[in-house]
N, C-alpha and C positions, 0 to 999 in steps of 0.2 A: 386519557383517551388518544388513540394514534392521531398522531399530525396531518394536517391536509398535505394533498401533492400538490406544489406550485405550478407544476408545466401549463397549467391555462394561464396562470400570472404570468408564464416568462414566455407564452408565446403571442399574448395580446400586445406582449411590453414589444417584441419580434417584429408586428404588425404596422407599429407604427415609426418603425424604421424606411427614409428613405434612403437611393442609391449615392453612395458617401461619394465626397467632393475632394478627399484628402487624393494625393494624386499616391503616395508611398508612405511607408512606411517600417517598423523594425520594432522588435521588443524580445529578450530573451530573461529565462526565469531557472533558476534554480530546483527543486523539487526534491524534498531525501523521502529515500522509502518507509518504509514502516515494516515493526516486526508484532502480528498480533498475537495477543496472550489466550485470548478463549478464540477461537478460530473459527469462520466463518467456510463453511465447505456445504453446498447445497444453494443455488437457487431457480428463481420463478419471476416471470413475467416478464418487465422491463428492466433485469440485473438490478433485483430485489433478491433479501435475505431468506434463507430458512431459517435460520437465529442470529442473533444480535452476535457480534465480537467487538472487544477491546483490542486496541492498538497502542506500543509505543511509535511515538517519530522517533527515526533517526537521523543522524547526522552527515557523518562523511560516506552515506552508502547514495547519491544522487542521482539524477540525470539534470546536465545541461542541455535547453534546448531555447534556440534563436527560430525566432519565426519573421521574416521580410515579407511586403506585401507591396503591389503597384495596381493599380486600377487599370484596367482593363474595356478596350468597346464593344466587345462583346459578353453577353452572361454563357455560366457553364464553370462548374468549379476546375481548376486544376493546379495541382502539388507536385514540384519537386523535392525530392524529399530522400536526405542522405542518414546514416548513422555510422558515425565515424568517421566522416570526411569521404565515405562512399555508398552508392547505391545500395540500396536492401528491399530489393521489391519486396518481401514478404514483408516487412516492417509499409514499406508502401501501399497494400492494397488493403492493410489492417486503415491506416492511417482514412485512406479513400473513404473507408466501411464505415468508419466513426464521424468523420466530417459529413457525407450526406445524409447520416441517423440525424444530426444537429441542425441538420441545414435548415430546418422552418424556424427555429429560433436564431439562427445570424445567418439571415438571409442575405447580408453584405460577402457572404465566402464565394457568394455566387460571383460574383463583380471582378473576385482579384485575381492576381496572380500570386500565388503563397509559395517559399522558398522556405523547407524549415532543414534546421538542421542540429543533430541531437547529439549528443556521447554520455554513457554512463561511464561512474568510475568504480564499477564493479561487472562480473561476468551475467550479462543478459541471461534470462531461462534458465538458471539453475538453481531457481529455488531463495530468491533474495529481492521478491516484488521488486521486478523491473517495471511492470504494468504500472505498477502505483506509482513510485518515482514520473515513469516517462510519462504518462498519460495526464496526473494531474498538472505537470509541467507543461506539456501543451494546450491543458484547456487553460491555464492563467496566464498562457501568451494569448489564446483567445480573446477573455473578457479582457486582456490590456490593451489589444487592438480594436473593442469594442469600447472601448473608455475614451481611445486616442480619437476614434470616428464620430461619438456620438454622445460621449460626456456623460456615461455612467461611473457614479462618484464608487471607490475602491472605501472610500470613509461611512458609506454605508452598510453595517453590522450585516444584514440580508445578503451583501455581496458574501461573504466567504462562505454562506449557505449556496450562493449561486454554484458558486467554484466548486462547491462538494459533490452539488446534484449533476453536474455535467461530466467532471469526473465518473463518478459510479457509474455511469451509462457506458464510460469507455472503458473501467475495470473499475468493479466493487470496490476491491482494496486501497486505488485510490481516493477513493470520497475521504477517507482518513490521514492523508500525506499530509492533509492543510492545516494543521491543526498544531500546539506546542505541545510539546512530550505527550500527550494519549489522549485518544478519540475513541469515542463509540458511534459503531454504526448499526442502527437496527429498533427496530423499535422491542420495550418495555418498559411494564409497567414502574420500574426499579429507578426510571428516569425521563423526569417532566416532558424535558424539551426531545427525546429519543427520536427519530423517526426511519424509516427504512426509504426514504429520497435521499438524504444528505446525511453526513456523520457531524457530530458537535463534539466540540473540546473537552476535555476531562482536566484543563490545569489548574484551575480552581476548584478540585475536588480530589488534587494531588495530596500527600505527606512529601513533606521534600527528600527523601531517601528516595522518593521515585523522580526525582527532577535528578539526581545523581547517576542513574544506573550506565553504567558501561554495555557493552553489547560490543563484546570478541566475537567475529564470523566469522568462525574455520572453511576455510574453503576446501572440502574433500575432494570437490570435484566442477571444473566451468562448463563441462559437457553439456548443451543442452537437452533438457529433463526428455525423457522416452514420450512420454503423456502430459499433454500440457494441462495446466490449472482449468482451462475452459472443456474441454474433455472430462476430467475429472472431477468438477463439476457436474455433468452432467450424468455422469453415473449414478450420483447418491439418488438419482427419481427412479433405479431400483435397489437400491442398497438396502438390506434385510436387517438394516440396523438405522435406516436413516432418520424416522418417527422418536425413539427413544435417544437419538443423540440430539435432533432439535429442541426435544426436553430438559434432557439435561444441562446442554450449554445455555438456553433461556436461565435455568436456576443459577447455574457458574457465574455468569454474568453480575448477580444479587452479590452471590459473597465476593468477588473480586470486588467491584463498585466499593463494598466497607472495607476491607483490606486495603487498597491504593488511598483509603482516607484516611487510616486508624497507622499505618505503617510496618503491618504485620508479615514480616517478610520472609517468616515461616511458611507463613501460608500461602505467599503468597508463589513459593518456589512449590509446593505442594502441587497448586493448579496449574502453573506455567508447565511445568513436567507433565503432566497428567493430558491438559488438552493439545502437548505436541505428539502424544504415543497415540491419541485417539488419532487427531488427523489420521494417519500412516495408518492408523488399524481398520479405518475406515477405506483406505486405498486396497488397504489386502485383503476386504470383504466386500470389494466392488463384483461385478460380475459383467462384464472381466475385470479379473483380480490385475494391481500390479502393485511395484515395489521401488520406491525410489528412492530410499534410505540403501545407501551401500555397504559393505563390510567395516570401514572404518568408520561409518558412523557409529556402531553399535561399538567398536571397540572406545571409542572417546566417550561416546556417553557412561561406563561403564568406568573409563579414570577419572572423569568430574564427578562423578558419585563420590570417587574413593576416597577425592584431592576433597571432597565437603567431608567426610565424615571422619578424615583423618585430620585435617587442618581446622576444623568448625569456620570454615570462611563459607558465610551462605552465597553461594555461585548454584547456578542451575541452569540448565539446558530447557533449550527450544529449538524446534525446526517449524521452514515453510513448505510448501509442497515441493520439494525438493531435499539433493541429500548432505546438505553442510549447517552446521551445526553454530546455533548464535548460544553464546557463555551473556546469561545474565547477570551483574553481580554488581554492589555499591561502588564507588567509585574511589574507597577508605582502602580499598583494598588490590587498587589495580599495581600496584609496584608487585606483591605477592602471585597476580595471576598469573602476568605476561611472563613472570622468572616461571612458572607452570607452565604456560603456554610453549614456552623456549626451553623447556628441557622434556616435557613430555611429550606434547602433543601436536609440536610441525612438524615431527618426522610421518602423522598419519596425512597432513594435506600434500595436499597437490601442488609441489614445487616449492612447498613449508611454505602457502600462502595463508593469508589471514587479513581482513579488514580492524582496524583499531577503530570502534565507534562509540556511539556513545548517544543518550538521548535530546537530542534537541529541538530547535525554536521551529522549525518548520521551514517555508521555502522562501525563499529569496529573490527578487528581482534584482538583477544587473545590468 
């Protein structure tokens, strides 16, 4: 049975907040990106998914966000935002839009002068879910400020659920970045705690092999995507294959939950690559259609499949909404895979760039 929307409960809590007494404060969080195995593509309502998704939480692809605040005499939302120590008007506009959206839940923001400084360990807007890491980091900072001002306990198990709820409102994929190793977002009959309103962690359902996965992210292009994920999601509304996609993805969730529990790495490879190609097929079949893969993306896919067939190493690829390739494989094989990257794959990457990442334990307060 679907879990009830906690929005009313959060609004009731916010109604008890009085103007803050503390004069100023600061907090800083590091939150990782994640890579979806079963993809979320298509949404409805207030940032709700058309199908459930499962992702792996990364470690070295992350955003660091610091938020400082000072109580002011007059009300009105005011934010100074810096990305990589420089003003970034487009991001500032998105931050204002999000904060205005959640102001009923965080009314104290109206009393604060807020300074936000953020930076990524990877290129933004290139298909490594920068919104997932950046918006989850920002939400964690806001909840930390809430704790400083009103004593809301982070020890409460519902605190993480709350963080995922608000991260979802900022970016759907951000709801999944808060949990160790892997997360599920979206209601499914195959997981009792699943919800469209927040993600849930899968740490206790994972076979040990999936806690050791490496993710070598091959940077084929660091350029901003020609079509944003937000625009791509909206095009699903008229995609002729949308309904069958949502049905297929929901059934794939059942398969993947079983695979993650048993450690069936061969089945994991089949699901992972199929999902990646389905995502990009949906882009190519949208109206208007668009292509985010580059020629080097396809060349690398061919080389990875050849390497797997010849070496017997259980390595597979996946893609987010961009051209950059994620190579997933157990830690046991990292030396051989790194040699493969250096010898055959780096020449197809932009300036030979790749990120040596791995499945991680989620956000950290700094």
